[in-house]
C-alpha positions in Angstrom: 14.5 -1.3 -8.6 13.2 0.5 -11.6 9.8 2.1 -11.1 8.8 2.7 -14.7 7.6 -0.9 -15.4 5.6 -0.8 -12.2 3.9 2.5 -13.2 3.3 1.1 -16.7 1.8 -2.1 -15.3 -0.4 -0.2 -12.8 -1.6 2.2 -15.5 -2.4 -0.7 -17.8 -4.2 -2.6 -15.0 -6.3 0.4 -14.1 -7.2 1.0 -17.8 -8.2 -2.7 -18.2 -10.4 -2.5 -15.1 -12.1 0.7 -16.3 -12.6 -0.8 -19.8 -14.1 -4.0 -18.2 -16.4 -1.9 -16.0 -17.6 0.1 -19.1 -18.1 -3.1 -21.0 -20.2 -4.6 -18.2 -22.3 -1.4 -18.0 -22.8 -1.3 -21.8 -22.4 -4.8 -23.1 -23.7 -4.1 -26.6 -20.7 -3.5 -29.0 -23.1 -1.7 -31.4 -23.4 1.1 -28.8 -19.7 1.4 -28.0 -17.0 -0.3 -30.0 -14.0 -1.9 -28.3 -11.9 1.0 -29.7 -14.2 3.6 -28.1 -14.2 1.7 -24.8 -10.4 1.6 -24.9 -10.2 5.3 -25.6 -12.6 6.2 -22.8 -10.7 3.9 -20.4 -7.4 5.6 -21.2 -8.9 9.0 -20.7 -10.3 8.1 -17.3 -7.0 6.4 -16.3 -5.1 9.6 -17.3 -7.5 11.7 -15.1 -7.1 9.4 -12.2 -3.3 9.4 -12.4 -3.2 13.2 -12.7 -5.4 13.5 -9.6 -3.2 11.1 -7.7 0.0 12.9 -8.8 -1.4 16.2 -7.5 -2.2 14.7 -4.2 1.2 13.1 -3.5 3.0 16.1 -2.1 0.1 16.8 0.3 0.2 13.1 1.4 4.0 13.3 2.0 3.6 16.5 4.1 0.9 14.7 6.1 3.1 11.7 6.7 6.0 13.9 7.8 3.8 15.8 10.2 2.5 12.6 11.7 6.0 11.3 12.1 7.2 14.5 13.8 4.1 14.7 16.1 4.6 11.0 17.0 8.2 11.6 17.9 7.3 14.6 20.0 4.4 12.8 21.7 6.7 9.8 22.4 9.3 12.1 24.0 6.7 13.9 26.1 5.3 10.6 27.4 8.6 8.9 28.0 10.1 11.8 30.1 7.5 11.5 33.0 7.7 7.7 32.8 11.5 7.9 33.2 11.2 10.3 36.1 8.6 8.0 37.8 10.8 5.0 37.3 13.9 6.8 38.7 11.8 7.9 41.7 10.7 4.4 42.6 14.1 2.8 42.1 
């Protein structure tokens, strides 16, 4: 699966949502033209994507740490349960 169309679609969707939000806030086209709204939406979208890109490695480390902690906790819990089951058998 190619991820580029998904990223493009997501970026365009986010930009459209920001533009719609700006237009709802400032409905008068004499204050902000459609071109200006589009440029503002693209700038905001770029900033959001950059912030998300910088946060991805931190999120991946957190996911790995939770996975490792979960595996260790599962092993620590299963050992006493296994010993208990063997003792009652």
